[in-house]
BADRENKOL-655862 format. One record per residue (C-alpha): x negated, y, z; residue in three letters. Coordinates in Angstrom, 1 decimal, always signed. Each point is the difference from the previous one (the first is absolute). Layout:
BEGIN
<pt><u>X</u><v>Y</v><w>Z</w><residu>Ala</residu></pt>
...
END
This chain:
BEGIN
<pt><u>+57.1</u><v>+55.6</v><w>+29.5</w><residu>Met</residu></pt>
<pt><u>-2.4</u><v>+1.8</v><w>-2.5</w><residu>Ser</residu></pt>
<pt><u>-3.0</u><v>-1.2</v><w>-1.7</w><residu>Ala</residu></pt>
<pt><u>-2.1</u><v>+2.3</v><w>+2.4</w><residu>Thr</residu></pt>
<pt><u>+1.6</u><v>-1.3</v><w>+3.0</w><residu>Gln</residu></pt>
<pt><u>-0.7</u><v>-3.4</v><w>-0.7</w><residu>Thr</residu></pt>
<pt><u>-3.7</u><v>+0.6</v><w>-0.8</w><residu>Gly</residu></pt>
<pt><u>+0.3</u><v>-0.6</v><w>-3.7</w><residu>Val</residu></pt>
<pt><u>-1.1</u><v>+3.2</v><w>-2.0</w><residu>Pro</residu></pt>
<pt><u>+2.5</u><v>+1.3</v><w>-2.3</w><residu>Glu</residu></pt>
<pt><u>-2.4</u><v>-0.1</v><w>-3.2</w><residu>Ser</residu></pt>
<pt><u>-0.5</u><v>-3.7</v><w>+0.6</w><residu>Arg</residu></pt>
<pt><u>+3.5</u><v>-0.7</v><w>+0.1</w><residu>Asn</residu></pt>
<pt><u>+0.5</u><v>+2.0</v><w>-3.1</w><residu>Leu</residu></pt>
<pt><u>-2.8</u><v>-1.8</v><w>-1.7</w><residu>Ser</residu></pt>
<pt><u>+1.6</u><v>-3.2</v><w>+0.9</w><residu>Glu</residu></pt>
<pt><u>+3.3</u><v>+0.9</v><w>-1.7</w><residu>Gln</residu></pt>
<pt><u>-1.6</u><v>+1.1</v><w>-2.9</w><residu>Ala</residu></pt>
<pt><u>-2.0</u><v>-3.1</v><w>-0.3</w><residu>Tyr</residu></pt>
<pt><u>+3.2</u><v>-2.2</v><w>+0.1</w><residu>His</residu></pt>
<pt><u>+2.1</u><v>+2.3</v><w>-2.2</w><residu>Lys</residu></pt>
<pt><u>-2.8</u><v>+0.0</v><w>-2.9</w><residu>Ile</residu></pt>
<pt><u>-1.0</u><v>-3.3</v><w>+0.5</w><residu>Arg</residu></pt>
<pt><u>+3.8</u><v>-1.3</v><w>-0.3</w><residu>Arg</residu></pt>
<pt><u>+0.2</u><v>+2.1</v><w>-3.2</w><residu>Asp</residu></pt>
<pt><u>-3.0</u><v>-1.6</v><w>-1.6</w><residu>Ile</residu></pt>
<pt><u>+1.2</u><v>-3.5</v><w>+1.0</w><residu>Leu</residu></pt>
<pt><u>+3.5</u><v>+0.6</v><w>-1.3</w><residu>Leu</residu></pt>
<pt><u>-1.2</u><v>+1.3</v><w>-3.3</w><residu>Gly</residu></pt>
<pt><u>+1.4</u><v>+3.5</v><w>+0.4</w><residu>Glu</residu></pt>
<pt><u>-3.7</u><v>+1.6</v><w>-0.1</w><residu>Leu</residu></pt>
<pt><u>-1.3</u><v>-1.6</v><w>-3.3</w><residu>Phe</residu></pt>
<pt><u>-3.5</u><v>-1.0</v><w>-0.7</w><residu>Pro</residu></pt>
<pt><u>-2.4</u><v>+3.0</v><w>-0.8</w><residu>Asp</residu></pt>
<pt><u>+2.6</u><v>+2.6</v><w>+1.1</w><residu>Asp</residu></pt>
<pt><u>-2.1</u><v>+3.0</v><w>+1.5</w><residu>Lys</residu></pt>
<pt><u>+0.7</u><v>+0.5</v><w>+3.8</w><residu>Leu</residu></pt>
<pt><u>-0.4</u><v>+3.5</v><w>+0.5</w><residu>His</residu></pt>
<pt><u>-0.1</u><v>+0.9</v><w>+3.7</w><residu>Ile</residu></pt>
<pt><u>+2.4</u><v>+3.1</v><w>-0.4</w><residu>Glu</residu></pt>
<pt><u>+2.6</u><v>-2.1</v><w>-2.2</w><residu>Ala</residu></pt>
<pt><u>-0.3</u><v>-3.1</v><w>+2.4</w><residu>Ile</residu></pt>
<pt><u>+0.3</u><v>+2.2</v><w>+3.2</w><residu>Ser</residu></pt>
<pt><u>+3.2</u><v>+1.7</v><w>-1.6</w><residu>Glu</residu></pt>
<pt><u>+1.2</u><v>-3.5</v><w>-1.1</w><residu>Arg</residu></pt>
<pt><u>+0.3</u><v>-1.3</v><w>+3.5</w><residu>Tyr</residu></pt>
<pt><u>+0.1</u><v>+3.4</v><w>+1.9</w><residu>Gly</residu></pt>
<pt><u>-3.3</u><v>-0.8</v><w>+2.0</w><residu>Ile</residu></pt>
<pt><u>-3.0</u><v>+2.2</v><w>+0.1</w><residu>Gly</residu></pt>
<pt><u>-2.8</u><v>-0.2</v><w>-2.1</w><residu>Ala</residu></pt>
<pt><u>-2.7</u><v>-1.1</v><w>+2.6</w><residu>Val</residu></pt>
<pt><u>+2.0</u><v>-3.3</v><w>+1.0</w><residu>Pro</residu></pt>
<pt><u>+0.6</u><v>-0.6</v><w>-3.7</w><residu>Val</residu></pt>
<pt><u>-3.6</u><v>+0.2</v><w>-0.7</w><residu>Arg</residu></pt>
<pt><u>-0.9</u><v>-2.4</v><w>+2.8</w><residu>Glu</residu></pt>
<pt><u>+2.8</u><v>-2.4</v><w>-1.2</w><residu>Ala</residu></pt>
<pt><u>-1.5</u><v>+0.0</v><w>-3.5</w><residu>Leu</residu></pt>
<pt><u>-3.3</u><v>-0.7</v><w>+1.2</w><residu>Asn</residu></pt>
<pt><u>+1.2</u><v>-2.8</v><w>+1.9</w><residu>Arg</residu></pt>
<pt><u>+2.1</u><v>-1.6</v><w>-2.7</w><residu>Leu</residu></pt>
<pt><u>-3.3</u><v>+0.7</v><w>-2.3</w><residu>Ser</residu></pt>
<pt><u>-1.9</u><v>-2.5</v><w>+2.2</w><residu>Ser</residu></pt>
<pt><u>+3.1</u><v>-2.6</v><w>-0.5</w><residu>Glu</residu></pt>
<pt><u>-0.5</u><v>+0.3</v><w>-3.8</w><residu>Gly</residu></pt>
<pt><u>+3.4</u><v>+1.2</v><w>-0.8</w><residu>Leu</residu></pt>
<pt><u>-1.3</u><v>+3.8</v><w>-0.5</w><residu>Val</residu></pt>
<pt><u>-3.3</u><v>+1.1</v><w>-2.1</w><residu>Asn</residu></pt>
<pt><u>-2.0</u><v>+3.0</v><w>+1.2</w><residu>Arg</residu></pt>
<pt><u>-2.0</u><v>+1.4</v><w>-2.7</w><residu>Lys</residu></pt>
<pt><u>-2.8</u><v>+2.5</v><w>+1.0</w><residu>Ser</residu></pt>
<pt><u>+1.3</u><v>+3.4</v><w>-1.1</w><residu>His</residu></pt>
<pt><u>+3.1</u><v>-1.3</v><w>-1.4</w><residu>Arg</residu></pt>
<pt><u>+2.1</u><v>-0.9</v><w>+3.0</w><residu>Gly</residu></pt>
<pt><u>+2.1</u><v>-3.0</v><w>+0.7</w><residu>Phe</residu></pt>
<pt><u>+2.3</u><v>-2.0</v><w>-2.3</w><residu>Cys</residu></pt>
<pt><u>+1.9</u><v>-3.3</v><w>+0.2</w><residu>Val</residu></pt>
<pt><u>-2.4</u><v>-3.1</v><w>-0.7</w><residu>Ala</residu></pt>
<pt><u>+0.2</u><v>-1.1</v><w>-3.5</w><residu>Ser</residu></pt>
<pt><u>+1.3</u><v>-3.7</v><w>-1.0</w><residu>Ile</residu></pt>
<pt><u>-1.1</u><v>-2.4</v><w>-2.7</w><residu>Ser</residu></pt>
<pt><u>+0.7</u><v>-3.6</v><w>-0.9</w><residu>Met</residu></pt>
<pt><u>-3.4</u><v>-1.1</v><w>+0.7</w><residu>Pro</residu></pt>
<pt><u>+0.3</u><v>+1.4</v><w>+3.6</w><residu>Asp</residu></pt>
<pt><u>+3.2</u><v>-1.8</v><w>+0.3</w><residu>Leu</residu></pt>
<pt><u>-1.3</u><v>-3.2</v><w>-1.0</w><residu>Glu</residu></pt>
<pt><u>-2.8</u><v>+0.5</v><w>+2.4</w><residu>Glu</residu></pt>
<pt><u>+2.4</u><v>+0.9</v><w>+2.7</w><residu>Leu</residu></pt>
<pt><u>+2.0</u><v>-3.2</v><w>-0.6</w><residu>Val</residu></pt>
<pt><u>-2.8</u><v>-2.2</v><w>-0.1</w><residu>Lys</residu></pt>
<pt><u>-1.4</u><v>+1.5</v><w>+3.5</w><residu>Thr</residu></pt>
<pt><u>+3.5</u><v>-0.3</v><w>+1.3</w><residu>Arg</residu></pt>
<pt><u>+0.0</u><v>-3.6</v><w>-0.8</w><residu>Ile</residu></pt>
<pt><u>-3.2</u><v>-1.0</v><w>+1.3</w><residu>Trp</residu></pt>
<pt><u>+0.6</u><v>+1.9</v><w>+3.6</w><residu>Leu</residu></pt>
<pt><u>+3.6</u><v>-0.9</v><w>+0.1</w><residu>Glu</residu></pt>
<pt><u>-0.2</u><v>-3.8</v><w>-0.7</w><residu>Thr</residu></pt>
<pt><u>-2.9</u><v>+0.0</v><w>+2.7</w><residu>Leu</residu></pt>
<pt><u>+2.0</u><v>+1.9</v><w>+2.6</w><residu>Ala</residu></pt>
<pt><u>+3.2</u><v>-2.3</v><w>-1.0</w><residu>Leu</residu></pt>
<pt><u>-2.0</u><v>-3.4</v><w>+0.5</w><residu>Ser</residu></pt>
<pt><u>-1.2</u><v>+1.3</v><w>+3.4</w><residu>Glu</residu></pt>
<pt><u>+3.5</u><v>+1.4</v><w>+1.0</w><residu>Ser</residu></pt>
<pt><u>+1.4</u><v>-3.5</v><w>-1.0</w><residu>Ile</residu></pt>
<pt><u>-2.6</u><v>-1.8</v><w>+1.9</w><residu>Arg</residu></pt>
<pt><u>+0.8</u><v>+2.1</v><w>+3.3</w><residu>His</residu></pt>
<pt><u>+3.8</u><v>+0.3</v><w>-0.6</w><residu>Gly</residu></pt>
<pt><u>+2.7</u><v>-0.6</v><w>+2.7</w><residu>Asp</residu></pt>
<pt><u>+3.6</u><v>-0.4</v><w>+0.4</w><residu>Glu</residu></pt>
<pt><u>+0.4</u><v>+3.7</v><w>+0.9</w><residu>Ser</residu></pt>
<pt><u>-1.9</u><v>+0.9</v><w>-3.2</w><residu>Trp</residu></pt>
<pt><u>+2.5</u><v>-2.4</v><w>-2.0</w><residu>Glu</residu></pt>
<pt><u>+2.9</u><v>+1.9</v><w>+1.6</w><residu>Asp</residu></pt>
<pt><u>-1.2</u><v>+3.5</v><w>-1.2</w><residu>Glu</residu></pt>
<pt><u>-0.9</u><v>-1.1</v><w>-3.3</w><residu>Leu</residu></pt>
<pt><u>+3.5</u><v>-1.1</v><w>-0.3</w><residu>Val</residu></pt>
<pt><u>+1.5</u><v>+3.0</v><w>+1.1</w><residu>Val</residu></pt>
<pt><u>-2.2</u><v>+2.3</v><w>-1.8</w><residu>Ser</residu></pt>
<pt><u>+0.7</u><v>-1.9</v><w>-3.4</w><residu>Ala</residu></pt>
<pt><u>+3.7</u><v>+0.1</v><w>+0.8</w><residu>His</residu></pt>
<pt><u>-0.2</u><v>+3.9</v><w>+0.5</w><residu>Arg</residu></pt>
<pt><u>-2.1</u><v>+0.2</v><w>-3.2</w><residu>Leu</residu></pt>
<pt><u>+2.6</u><v>-1.9</v><w>-2.3</w><residu>Ala</residu></pt>
<pt><u>+3.0</u><v>+2.2</v><w>+1.5</w><residu>Arg</residu></pt>
<pt><u>-1.8</u><v>+3.1</v><w>-0.5</w><residu>Thr</residu></pt>
<pt><u>+0.8</u><v>+1.8</v><w>-3.4</w><residu>Gln</residu></pt>
<pt><u>-3.2</u><v>+0.6</v><w>-1.9</w><residu>Arg</residu></pt>
<pt><u>+1.4</u><v>+2.9</v><w>-2.0</w><residu>Arg</residu></pt>
<pt><u>+2.5</u><v>+2.8</v><w>+1.2</w><residu>Leu</residu></pt>
<pt><u>+3.0</u><v>+1.0</v><w>-1.7</w><residu>Pro</residu></pt>
<pt><u>-0.9</u><v>+2.3</v><w>-3.3</w><residu>Glu</residu></pt>
<pt><u>+1.6</u><v>+2.9</v><w>+1.8</w><residu>Asp</residu></pt>
<pt><u>-2.1</u><v>-0.3</v><w>+3.2</w><residu>Ala</residu></pt>
<pt><u>-2.8</u><v>+2.0</v><w>-1.8</w><residu>Gly</residu></pt>
<pt><u>-2.7</u><v>-2.6</v><w>+0.5</w><residu>Arg</residu></pt>
<pt><u>-1.0</u><v>-2.8</v><w>-2.0</w><residu>Ala</residu></pt>
<pt><u>-1.8</u><v>-2.1</v><w>+2.8</w><residu>Ile</residu></pt>
<pt><u>+1.6</u><v>-1.1</v><w>+3.0</w><residu>Ser</residu></pt>
<pt><u>-2.2</u><v>+0.7</v><w>+3.0</w><residu>Glu</residu></pt>
<pt><u>+1.8</u><v>-2.3</v><w>+2.4</w><residu>Glu</residu></pt>
<pt><u>-0.8</u><v>-2.7</v><w>-2.5</w><residu>Trp</residu></pt>
<pt><u>-3.7</u><v>+0.9</v><w>-0.2</w><residu>Glu</residu></pt>
<pt><u>-0.2</u><v>-0.1</v><w>+3.9</w><residu>Lys</residu></pt>
<pt><u>+1.7</u><v>-3.4</v><w>-0.1</w><residu>Arg</residu></pt>
<pt><u>-2.2</u><v>-1.4</v><w>-2.5</w><residu>His</residu></pt>
<pt><u>-3.2</u><v>+1.3</v><w>+1.3</w><residu>Lys</residu></pt>
<pt><u>+1.1</u><v>-1.5</v><w>+3.6</w><residu>Glu</residu></pt>
<pt><u>+0.8</u><v>-3.4</v><w>-1.7</w><residu>Phe</residu></pt>
<pt><u>-3.2</u><v>-0.3</v><w>-1.6</w><residu>His</residu></pt>
<pt><u>-2.1</u><v>+1.2</v><w>+3.0</w><residu>Met</residu></pt>
<pt><u>+1.7</u><v>-2.3</v><w>+2.1</w><residu>Leu</residu></pt>
<pt><u>-1.2</u><v>-2.9</v><w>-2.2</w><residu>Leu</residu></pt>
<pt><u>-3.5</u><v>+1.1</v><w>+1.0</w><residu>Leu</residu></pt>
<pt><u>+0.7</u><v>+1.1</v><w>+3.7</w><residu>Asp</residu></pt>
<pt><u>-1.5</u><v>-3.3</v><w>+1.6</w><residu>Arg</residu></pt>
<pt><u>-3.2</u><v>+0.1</v><w>-2.2</w><residu>Cys</residu></pt>
<pt><u>-2.0</u><v>+1.2</v><w>+3.4</w><residu>Gly</residu></pt>
<pt><u>-2.0</u><v>+2.6</v><w>-1.7</w><residu>Ser</residu></pt>
<pt><u>+1.1</u><v>+4.0</v><w>+0.3</w><residu>Ala</residu></pt>
<pt><u>-2.2</u><v>+0.8</v><w>-2.5</w><residu>Trp</residu></pt>
<pt><u>+1.1</u><v>-2.5</v><w>-2.5</w><residu>Leu</residu></pt>
<pt><u>+3.5</u><v>+1.4</v><w>+0.6</w><residu>Leu</residu></pt>
<pt><u>-1.0</u><v>+3.4</v><w>-0.6</w><residu>Gly</residu></pt>
<pt><u>-1.7</u><v>-0.6</v><w>-3.2</w><residu>Phe</residu></pt>
<pt><u>+3.2</u><v>-1.8</v><w>-1.3</w><residu>Cys</residu></pt>
<pt><u>+2.1</u><v>+2.8</v><w>+1.2</w><residu>Ser</residu></pt>
<pt><u>-1.9</u><v>+2.6</v><w>-1.9</w><residu>Thr</residu></pt>
<pt><u>-0.1</u><v>-2.0</v><w>-3.2</w><residu>Leu</residu></pt>
<pt><u>+3.7</u><v>-0.6</v><w>+0.3</w><residu>Met</residu></pt>
<pt><u>+0.7</u><v>+3.7</v><w>-0.1</w><residu>Asp</residu></pt>
<pt><u>-2.2</u><v>+0.4</v><w>-2.6</w><residu>Gln</residu></pt>
<pt><u>+1.9</u><v>-2.7</v><w>-2.1</w><residu>Ala</residu></pt>
<pt><u>+3.5</u><v>+1.6</v><w>+1.1</w><residu>Val</residu></pt>
<pt><u>-1.2</u><v>+3.2</v><w>-1.7</w><residu>Arg</residu></pt>
<pt><u>-0.4</u><v>-1.7</v><w>-3.4</w><residu>Tyr</residu></pt>
<pt><u>+3.3</u><v>-1.6</v><w>+0.2</w><residu>Arg</residu></pt>
<pt><u>+1.9</u><v>+3.1</v><w>+1.0</w><residu>Asn</residu></pt>
<pt><u>-1.5</u><v>+2.1</v><w>-2.3</w><residu>Leu</residu></pt>
<pt><u>+1.4</u><v>-2.3</v><w>-2.7</w><residu>Ser</residu></pt>
<pt><u>+3.3</u><v>-0.4</v><w>+1.4</w><residu>Met</residu></pt>
<pt><u>+0.2</u><v>+3.8</v><w>+0.3</w><residu>Asn</residu></pt>
<pt><u>-0.8</u><v>+0.6</v><w>-3.8</w><residu>Thr</residu></pt>
<pt><u>+1.3</u><v>-3.3</v><w>-1.6</w><residu>Asn</residu></pt>
<pt><u>+2.7</u><v>-1.4</v><w>+2.3</w><residu>Pro</residu></pt>
<pt><u>+1.9</u><v>-1.8</v><w>-2.5</w><residu>Ser</residu></pt>
<pt><u>-3.3</u><v>-2.2</v><w>-0.8</w><residu>Lys</residu></pt>
<pt><u>-1.0</u><v>-0.9</v><w>+3.5</w><residu>Leu</residu></pt>
<pt><u>+2.9</u><v>-1.9</v><w>+1.4</w><residu>Arg</residu></pt>
<pt><u>-1.8</u><v>-2.9</v><w>+1.8</w><residu>Arg</residu></pt>
<pt><u>+3.1</u><v>-2.3</v><w>+0.5</w><residu>Glu</residu></pt>
<pt><u>-2.1</u><v>-2.8</v><w>+0.8</w><residu>Gly</residu></pt>
<pt><u>-1.9</u><v>+1.6</v><w>+2.9</w><residu>Ala</residu></pt>
<pt><u>+2.6</u><v>-1.3</v><w>+2.6</w><residu>Ala</residu></pt>
<pt><u>-0.4</u><v>-3.6</v><w>-1.1</w><residu>Ala</residu></pt>
<pt><u>-4.0</u><v>+0.5</v><w>+0.1</w><residu>Glu</residu></pt>
<pt><u>+0.4</u><v>+1.3</v><w>+3.7</w><residu>His</residu></pt>
<pt><u>+2.1</u><v>-2.9</v><w>+0.8</w><residu>Gln</residu></pt>
<pt><u>-2.3</u><v>-2.4</v><w>-1.3</w><residu>Ala</residu></pt>
<pt><u>-2.8</u><v>+1.4</v><w>+1.9</w><residu>Ile</residu></pt>
<pt><u>+1.8</u><v>-0.2</v><w>+2.9</w><residu>Leu</residu></pt>
<pt><u>+1.2</u><v>-3.5</v><w>-0.4</w><residu>Asp</residu></pt>
<pt><u>-3.9</u><v>-1.2</v><w>-0.4</w><residu>Ala</residu></pt>
<pt><u>-1.0</u><v>+1.8</v><w>+3.2</w><residu>Val</residu></pt>
<pt><u>+2.8</u><v>-1.6</v><w>+2.0</w><residu>Leu</residu></pt>
<pt><u>-1.1</u><v>-3.2</v><w>-1.1</w><residu>Asp</residu></pt>
<pt><u>-3.5</u><v>+0.9</v><w>+1.1</w><residu>Tyr</residu></pt>
<pt><u>-1.3</u><v>-0.8</v><w>-3.6</w><residu>Asp</residu></pt>
<pt><u>-2.8</u><v>+2.4</v><w>-0.6</w><residu>Ala</residu></pt>
<pt><u>-0.9</u><v>-1.0</v><w>-3.4</w><residu>Gly</residu></pt>
<pt><u>+3.4</u><v>+0.4</v><w>-1.5</w><residu>Arg</residu></pt>
<pt><u>+0.5</u><v>+3.4</v><w>+2.1</w><residu>Ala</residu></pt>
<pt><u>-3.1</u><v>+1.5</v><w>-1.4</w><residu>Cys</residu></pt>
<pt><u>+0.6</u><v>-1.1</v><w>-3.4</w><residu>Ala</residu></pt>
<pt><u>+3.5</u><v>+1.6</v><w>+0.0</w><residu>Arg</residu></pt>
<pt><u>-1.3</u><v>+3.0</v><w>+1.6</w><residu>Leu</residu></pt>
<pt><u>-2.4</u><v>+0.3</v><w>-2.7</w><residu>Ala</residu></pt>
<pt><u>+2.4</u><v>-0.7</v><w>-2.6</w><residu>Glu</residu></pt>
<pt><u>+2.3</u><v>+2.8</v><w>+1.3</w><residu>His</residu></pt>
<pt><u>-2.6</u><v>+2.7</v><w>-0.5</w><residu>Tyr</residu></pt>
<pt><u>-0.9</u><v>-1.3</v><w>-3.2</w><residu>Arg</residu></pt>
<pt><u>+3.6</u><v>+0.0</v><w>-1.6</w><residu>Ile</residu></pt>
<pt><u>+0.0</u><v>+3.6</v><w>+1.5</w><residu>Thr</residu></pt>
<pt><u>-3.2</u><v>+1.0</v><w>-1.8</w><residu>Leu</residu></pt>
<pt><u>+1.3</u><v>-1.5</v><w>-3.2</w><residu>Asp</residu></pt>
<pt><u>+3.0</u><v>+2.1</v><w>+0.2</w><residu>Ser</residu></pt>
<pt><u>-2.2</u><v>+3.3</v><w>+0.2</w><residu>Leu</residu></pt>
<pt><u>-2.0</u><v>-0.8</v><w>-3.0</w><residu>Arg</residu></pt>
<pt><u>+2.0</u><v>+1.5</v><w>-2.7</w><residu>Asn</residu></pt>
<pt><u>+1.1</u><v>+3.0</v><w>+2.4</w><residu>Leu</residu></pt>
<pt><u>-3.9</u><v>+1.3</v><w>+1.1</w><residu>Ile</residu></pt>
<pt><u>-2.2</u><v>+1.4</v><w>-3.0</w><residu>Leu</residu></pt>
<pt><u>-3.5</u><v>-1.4</v><w>-0.7</w><residu>Pro</residu></pt>
<pt><u>-2.8</u><v>+1.8</v><w>+1.7</w><residu>Glu</residu></pt>
<pt><u>-1.2</u><v>+1.3</v><w>-3.4</w><residu>His</residu></pt>
<pt><u>+3.2</u><v>+1.0</v><w>-0.8</w><residu>Asp</residu></pt>
<pt><u>+1.2</u><v>+1.8</v><w>+3.3</w><residu>Ala</residu></pt>
<pt><u>-1.1</u><v>+3.7</v><w>-0.6</w><residu>Lys</residu></pt>
<pt><u>+3.2</u><v>+1.9</v><w>+1.1</w><residu>Asp</residu></pt>
<pt><u>+2.2</u><v>-2.7</v><w>+1.4</w><residu>Ala</residu></pt>
<pt><u>-0.6</u><v>-3.5</v><w>+1.4</w><residu>Ser</residu></pt>
<pt><u>+3.7</u><v>-1.0</v><w>-0.1</w><residu>Ile</residu></pt>
<pt><u>+2.0</u><v>-0.6</v><w>-3.2</w><residu>Arg</residu></pt>
<pt><u>+2.8</u><v>+2.5</v><w>+0.3</w><residu>Arg</residu></pt>
<pt><u>+3.3</u><v>-1.5</v><w>-1.0</w><residu>Ala</residu></pt>
END
């Protein structure tokens, strides 16, 4: 059945497609910070018309992934170490609150979901083979976000979950950019153990320990990025140190 027959305007459907494709490439680090997003070029890249592409870019601008400058068009949002530090600090504030509340309202079904999610994450390859043409495993990213969001799932606030999800996406962008440009320097082999430590504390319903492990997990990731992201005053043409 066509989009017209289902009552969904074709332009809206194409705008959604453009939104998801551009957003995906920004988060995976395939569209680089400060890259110009010319409507015609983006339209050709994704095979989608100019009008839906413009709508998608406006939407991404409202999410902070794209910047719109008057008379200069669109570009991928910049990154900087101060911004990442603030992002991590805010994530810790919000997610430890959400995790505490989630533990307080947790139940057996939540425990079962967490164990299954953690198991799937542990079994999913974070990186694809070199000949796959992509540095980042999208399946790992999906499983990773599912696990982290499930930790917060019982907090009782859709608003809080929405904020945490948005901040998580922003943090993923920093990590993926670094992995794409310096894959040999960002092998977080300890991440799996950190996830397990968080899970163990949650299953023990020890909110204090779980929040401490979660905060530590984010701070370790932040520290691993310090030598890869240029200081703000040095980031004139590139925000990531290229290998």
